[in-house]
C-alpha positions in Angstrom: 77.9 88.4 74.0 80.2 91.4 73.5 79.0 93.0 76.7 79.8 89.8 78.7 83.3 89.8 77.3 83.8 93.4 78.3 82.6 92.7 81.8 85.0 89.7 81.9 87.8 92.0 80.7 87.0 94.7 83.3 86.8 92.2 86.2 90.1 90.5 85.3 91.7 93.9 84.9 90.7 94.7 88.5 92.0 91.3 89.7 95.3 92.0 88.0 95.6 95.4 89.7 94.8 93.9 93.1 97.3 91.1 92.5 100.0 93.6 91.6 99.3 95.5 94.7 99.4 92.4 96.9 102.7 91.5 95.3 104.0 95.0 96.2 103.0 94.6 99.8 104.5 91.2 100.1 107.8 92.4 98.8 107.7 95.4 101.1 106.9 93.2 104.2 109.6 90.8 103.2 112.2 93.7 102.7 111.2 95.1 106.1 111.6 91.6 107.6 108.1 91.7 108.9 107.5 88.3 107.6 110.1 85.5 107.5 112.1 84.9 104.3 110.9 81.3 103.7 107.2 82.1 103.8 107.6 85.4 102.0 109.5 83.7 99.1 106.7 81.1 98.6 104.0 83.8 98.8 105.8 86.1 96.4 106.5 83.3 93.9 102.8 82.2 94.1 101.6 85.8 93.7 103.9 86.4 90.8 102.6 83.3 89.0 99.0 84.4 89.5 100.0 87.9 88.3 101.5 86.4 85.1 98.4 84.3 84.5 96.0 87.3 85.0 98.2 89.5 82.8 98.0 86.9 80.0 94.2 86.7 80.3 93.8 90.4 80.3 96.1 90.8 77.3 94.4 88.1 75.3 90.9 89.4 76.1 92.0 92.9 75.2 93.3 91.8 71.8 90.1 89.8 71.1 88.0 92.9 71.9 90.3 95.2 69.8 90.7 97.5 72.8 94.3 98.5 71.8 
């Protein structure tokens, strides 16, 4: 069971990193006016929410596994 939790933690950690990178690129594209403001705001807001959710999952799982 512990192995499955570690795999869960590792996969969600990767998802968090990918989401953070996506957020970075969305903000960059928006700042460069490559994508329009309305669409970029919605995408950035959605990506930020997903990022917060993933961060919470990773933090909670890390605490349960005592990986501090």
